[in-house]
N, CA, C and O atoms as a GROMACS GRO file, in nm:
protein
  256
    1GLY      N    1  20.859  17.923  14.588
    1GLY     CA    2  20.894  18.056  14.578
    1GLY      C    3  20.857  18.113  14.440
    1GLY      O    4  20.782  18.052  14.363
    2GLU      N    5  20.910  18.228  14.414
    2GLU     CA    6  20.883  18.300  14.292
    2GLU      C    7  21.002  18.295  14.198
    2GLU      O    8  21.000  18.361  14.093
    3GLU      N    9  21.108  18.218  14.232
    3GLU     CA   10  21.224  18.210  14.146
    3GLU      C   11  21.238  18.072  14.089
    3GLU      O   12  21.184  17.974  14.141
    4VAL      N   13  21.312  18.065  13.977
    4VAL     CA   14  21.334  17.939  13.910
    4VAL      C   15  21.489  17.924  13.886
    4VAL      O   16  21.559  18.020  13.855
    5LEU      N   17  21.537  17.804  13.901
    5LEU     CA   18  21.674  17.775  13.869
    5LEU      C   19  21.679  17.699  13.741
    5LEU      O   20  21.624  17.589  13.733
    6LEU      N   21  21.744  17.752  13.641
    6LEU     CA   22  21.758  17.687  13.514
    6LEU      C   23  21.896  17.632  13.502
    6LEU      O   24  21.991  17.708  13.519
    7VAL      N   25  21.915  17.508  13.474
    7VAL     CA   26  22.045  17.447  13.455
    7VAL      C   27  22.053  17.406  13.310
    7VAL      O   28  21.969  17.330  13.260
    8LEU      N   29  22.158  17.458  13.241
    8LEU     CA   30  22.177  17.431  13.101
    8LEU      C   31  22.301  17.346  13.083
    8LEU      O   32  22.408  17.380  13.134
    9THR      N   33  22.290  17.239  13.014
    9THR     CA   34  22.407  17.160  12.986
    9THR      C   35  22.421  17.145  12.839
    9THR      O   36  22.327  17.104  12.771
   10HIS      N   37  22.538  17.178  12.786
   10HIS     CA   38  22.567  17.163  12.643
   10HIS      C   39  22.697  17.087  12.635
   10HIS      O   40  22.801  17.132  12.684
   11SER      N   41  22.688  16.970  12.572
   11SER     CA   42  22.808  16.878  12.579
   11SER      C   43  22.858  16.854  12.435
   11SER      O   44  22.797  16.893  12.336
   12ARG      N   45  22.972  16.787  12.432
   12ARG     CA   46  23.036  16.746  12.310
   12ARG      C   47  23.082  16.863  12.224
   12ARG      O   48  23.075  16.858  12.101
   13LEU      N   49  23.127  16.964  12.287
   13LEU     CA   50  23.185  17.078  12.211
   13LEU      C   51  23.328  17.046  12.169
   13LEU      O   52  23.409  17.003  12.251
   14LYS      N   53  23.357  17.066  12.046
   14LYS     CA   54  23.492  17.026  11.991
   14LYS      C   55  23.574  17.152  11.962
   14LYS      O   56  23.543  17.229  11.872
   15GLY      N   57  23.673  17.168  12.038
   15GLY     CA   58  23.763  17.282  12.018
   15GLY      C   59  23.736  17.402  12.094
   15GLY      O   60  23.623  17.425  12.138
   16ARG      N   61  23.840  17.485  12.112
   16ARG     CA   62  23.830  17.607  12.192
   16ARG      C   63  23.734  17.705  12.125
   16ARG      O   64  23.654  17.767  12.195
   17GLU      N   65  23.738  17.721  11.994
   17GLU     CA   66  23.656  17.821  11.933
   17GLU      C   67  23.505  17.780  11.946
   17GLU      O   68  23.420  17.868  11.960
   18ALA      N   69  23.473  17.654  11.940
   18ALA     CA   70  23.337  17.607  11.959
   18ALA      C   71  23.293  17.636  12.101
   18ALA      O   72  23.180  17.682  12.122
   19VAL      N   73  23.377  17.612  12.198
   19VAL     CA   74  23.344  17.636  12.337
   19VAL      C   75  23.323  17.786  12.363
   19VAL      O   76  23.224  17.823  12.427
   20LEU      N   77  23.411  17.874  12.315
   20LEU     CA   78  23.395  18.015  12.332
   20LEU      C   79  23.266  18.068  12.267
   20LEU      O   80  23.190  18.142  12.328
   21GLY      N   81  23.244  18.027  12.142
   21GLY     CA   82  23.122  18.071  12.073
   21GLY      C   83  22.995  18.021  12.141
   21GLY      O   84  22.898  18.095  12.154
   22THR      N   85  22.996  17.900  12.185
   22THR     CA   86  22.878  17.839  12.249
   22THR      C   87  22.853  17.910  12.387
   22THR      O   88  22.741  17.951  12.418
   23PHE      N   89  22.957  17.922  12.463
   23PHE     CA   90  22.943  17.989  12.597
   23PHE      C   91  22.890  18.132  12.578
   23PHE      O   92  22.796  18.176  12.644
   24GLY      N   93  22.956  18.202  12.485
   24GLY     CA   94  22.911  18.341  12.454
   24GLY      C   95  22.765  18.351  12.407
   24GLY      O   96  22.689  18.441  12.443
   25GLY      N   97  22.733  18.254  12.325
   25GLY     CA   98  22.596  18.253  12.267
   25GLY      C   99  22.490  18.222  12.370
   25GLY      O  100  22.386  18.289  12.375
   26TRP      N  101  22.514  18.120  12.455
   26TRP     CA  102  22.421  18.081  12.552
   26TRP      C  103  22.402  18.195  12.658
   26TRP      O  104  22.290  18.225  12.700
   27HIS      N  105  22.517  18.256  12.697
   27HIS     CA  106  22.510  18.364  12.795
   27HIS      C  107  22.426  18.481  12.746
   27HIS      O  108  22.346  18.539  12.819
   28THR      N  109  22.450  18.515  12.615
   28THR     CA  110  22.375  18.624  12.556
   28THR      C  111  22.225  18.590  12.546
   28THR      O  112  22.140  18.674  12.578
   29HIS      N  113  22.192  18.471  12.503
   29HIS     CA  114  22.051  18.430  12.494
   29HIS      C  115  21.985  18.427  12.635
   29HIS      O  116  21.871  18.471  12.650
   30LEU      N  117  22.051  18.380  12.730
   30LEU     CA  118  21.997  18.375  12.867
   30LEU      C  119  21.986  18.513  12.926
   30LEU      O  120  21.893  18.539  13.002
   31ASP      N  121  22.076  18.604  12.893
   31ASP     CA  122  22.060  18.744  12.937
   31ASP      C  123  21.930  18.804  12.881
   31ASP      O  124  21.854  18.872  12.951
   32ILE      N  125  21.908  18.774  12.749
   32ILE     CA  126  21.782  18.823  12.687
   32ILE      C  127  21.658  18.763  12.754
   32ILE      O  128  21.563  18.833  12.788
   33LEU      N  129  21.662  18.630  12.772
   33LEU     CA  130  21.547  18.564  12.837
   33LEU      C  131  21.521  18.624  12.978
   33LEU      O  132  21.406  18.651  13.012
   34SER      N  133  21.626  18.643  13.057
   34SER     CA  134  21.614  18.697  13.188
   34SER      C  135  21.548  18.832  13.182
   34SER      O  136  21.453  18.858  13.257
   35ALA      N  137  21.595  18.920  13.097
   35ALA     CA  138  21.540  19.056  13.082
   35ALA      C  139  21.389  19.047  13.051
   35ALA      O  140  21.308  19.114  13.115
   36LEU      N  141  21.354  18.964  12.953
   36LEU     CA  142  21.213  18.952  12.910
   36LEU      C  143  21.126  18.901  13.021
   36LEU      O  144  21.016  18.951  13.040
   37VAL      N  145  21.173  18.803  13.097
   37VAL     CA  146  21.100  18.745  13.211
   37VAL      C  147  21.074  18.854  13.319
   37VAL      O  148  20.968  18.855  13.382
   38GLU      N  149  21.170  18.942  13.338
   38GLU     CA  150  21.162  19.053  13.431
   38GLU      C  151  21.083  19.171  13.374
   38GLU      O  152  21.068  19.272  13.443
   39GLY      N  153  21.035  19.163  13.255
   39GLY     CA  154  20.953  19.265  13.192
   39GLY      C  155  21.038  19.382  13.144
   39GLY      O  156  20.989  19.493  13.128
   40LYS      N  157  21.167  19.355  13.123
   40LYS     CA  158  21.258  19.458  13.076
   40LYS      C  159  21.293  19.438  12.927
   40LYS      O  160  21.276  19.329  12.873
   41ARG      N  161  21.342  19.544  12.864
   41ARG     CA  162  21.391  19.533  12.730
   41ARG      C  163  21.537  19.490  12.740
   41ARG      O  164  21.614  19.548  12.817
   42PRO      N  165  21.576  19.384  12.661
   42PRO     CA  166  21.714  19.344  12.660
   42PRO      C  167  21.805  19.461  12.616
   42PRO      O  168  21.770  19.539  12.527
   43GLU      N  169  21.922  19.471  12.680
   43GLU     CA  170  22.016  19.576  12.649
   43GLU      C  171  22.106  19.539  12.536
   43GLU      O  172  22.141  19.422  12.518
   44GLY      N  173  22.143  19.640  12.457
   44GLY     CA  174  22.242  19.626  12.347
   44GLY      C  175  22.198  19.537  12.233
   44GLY      O  176  22.089  19.479  12.229
   45ARG      N  177  22.289  19.530  12.143
   45ARG     CA  178  22.274  19.449  12.023
   45ARG      C  179  22.328  19.309  12.047
   45ARG      O  180  22.429  19.293  12.115
   46PHE      N  181  22.261  19.208  11.992
   46PHE     CA  182  22.292  19.072  12.020
   46PHE      C  183  22.438  19.044  11.992
   46PHE      O  184  22.506  18.995  12.082
   47TRP      N  185  22.488  19.070  11.878
   47TRP     CA  186  22.626  19.030  11.839
   47TRP      C  187  22.731  19.111  11.921
   47TRP      O  188  22.837  19.059  11.957
   48ASP      N  189  22.700  19.235  11.949
   48ASP     CA  190  22.794  19.311  12.035
   48ASP      C  191  22.807  19.245  12.173
   48ASP      O  192  22.917  19.229  12.226
   49ARG      N  193  22.692  19.208  12.230
   49ARG     CA  194  22.691  19.141  12.365
   49ARG      C  195  22.757  19.003  12.356
   49ARG      O  196  22.830  18.962  12.446
   50HIS      N  197  22.732  18.931  12.244
   50HIS     CA  198  22.790  18.799  12.226
   50HIS      C  199  22.938  18.807  12.225
   50HIS      O  200  23.006  18.727  12.289
   51MET      N  201  22.989  18.905  12.152
   51MET     CA  202  23.138  18.919  12.142
   51MET      C  203  23.202  18.956  12.274
   51MET      O  204  23.315  18.915  12.305
   52GLN      N  205  23.125  19.036  12.354
   52GLN     CA  206  23.176  19.074  12.490
   52GLN      C  207  23.184  18.950  12.575
   52GLN      O  208  23.285  18.930  12.642
   53TRP      N  209  23.082  18.868  12.574
   53TRP     CA  210  23.082  18.740  12.655
   53TRP      C  211  23.188  18.649  12.607
   53TRP      O  212  23.257  18.586  12.687
   54GLU      N  213  23.204  18.638  12.476
   54GLU     CA  214  23.304  18.547  12.423
   54GLU      C  215  23.444  18.590  12.471
   54GLU      O  216  23.526  18.506  12.508
   55LYS      N  217  23.469  18.716  12.469
   55LYS     CA  218  23.596  18.770  12.522
   55LYS      C  219  23.614  18.739  12.662
   55LYS      O  220  23.722  18.696  12.702
   56ARG      N  221  23.507  18.761  12.745
   56ARG     CA  222  23.517  18.734  12.890
   56ARG      C  223  23.546  18.588  12.918
   56ARG      O  224  23.627  18.555  13.005
   57TYR      N  225  23.479  18.498  12.842
   57TYR     CA  226  23.510  18.353  12.861
   57TYR      C  227  23.648  18.322  12.815
   57TYR      O  228  23.714  18.238  12.876
   58GLU      N  229  23.697  18.385  12.710
   58GLU     CA  230  23.834  18.356  12.661
   58GLU      C  231  23.932  18.402  12.774
   58GLU      O  232  24.030  18.332  12.801
   59ASP      N  233  23.909  18.512  12.834
   59ASP     CA  234  23.994  18.558  12.945
   59ASP      C  235  23.986  18.460  13.064
   59ASP      O  236  24.090  18.429  13.123
   60LEU      N  237  23.869  18.412  13.099
   60LEU     CA  238  23.852  18.320  13.213
   60LEU      C  239  23.926  18.189  13.187
   60LEU      O  240  23.992  18.134  13.275
   61LEU      N  241  23.912  18.139  13.061
   61LEU     CA  242  23.972  18.011  13.027
   61LEU      C  243  24.126  18.021  13.019
   61LEU      O  244  24.197  17.924  13.045
   62SER      N  245  24.174  18.136  12.983
   62SER     CA  246  24.318  18.163  12.971
   62SER      C  247  24.381  18.166  13.107
   62SER      O  248  24.495  18.123  13.124
   63ASP      N  249  24.309  18.218  13.206
   63ASP     CA  250  24.360  18.230  13.342
   63ASP      C  251  24.372  18.095  13.415
   63ASP      O  252  24.454  18.079  13.506
   64GLY      N  253  24.293  18.003  13.375
   64GLY     CA  254  24.289  17.876  13.446
   64GLY      C  255  24.374  17.773  13.387
   64GLY      O  256  24.380  17.660  13.437
   0.00000   0.00000   0.00000
């Protein structure tokens, strides 16, 4: 087909802050990659988006 599945594994994260920062960072970077592959300009500023993702992951991890 014309689609690709990318599986990213990041292990040995120590502590909640490392997990939140890493999850937020990877999600932001992969959003940028996805936009570029689709021929689009990535939305927003990197750190603004990163902080939004970090907050979303913090909320997700707090619920579980």
